[in-house]
N, C-alpha and C positions, 0 to 999 in steps of 0.2 A: 537460429531457426525459430520461426514464429508458429505457435499453435493457438487454436481457439478452443476453449473449453469452458464449461460452466463451473462455478465455485461458490462457496459460502464463506463470507468473511468471519473469521473467528475472533480476531483481536486487532486493534489498531493502537500504535504507540507513537506519540509525538516525537519527531526527530528533527532537531534544528529548528529554524524559524518557520519554514514553509513545507517541510516534508513529513511523511509518516512512514512507519514500518508496518506493513499489513501482513497478517498471517491468514492464509486462505486454504481451505480444504477443496481441492479441485477433483473433478471426475477422473482425469487422466493421470495426474501426478501425485495425488495424495496431499498431505499438508506441506505447503510451501510458504516461504516468507519473501516479501518483496519490499524494496524501498520505492516509494512513489514520491517524486519530486514536484514541488510547486502546487500542492493541492490545498494547502492552508493559506489564507490571505495574510500577507505581511503588510501591516499598516506603518507608514513612516512615523518615526518617533520625533516629536517636536520639542 
C-alpha cells in the first residue's frame, strides 16, 4: 500500500555504490528507515 506524507530527513548513510539508507521522521508513521536505490552516481572505473 502506498501512502503520501510529509517528512524530515534525519540521517543518510551510504550503502553500496549507488544507494543510501535514509532515516525519516514522517507525520503519519514516526521515525522510519528506507533504502533508496540508485540515487548516488556511479562513475565507471577505468
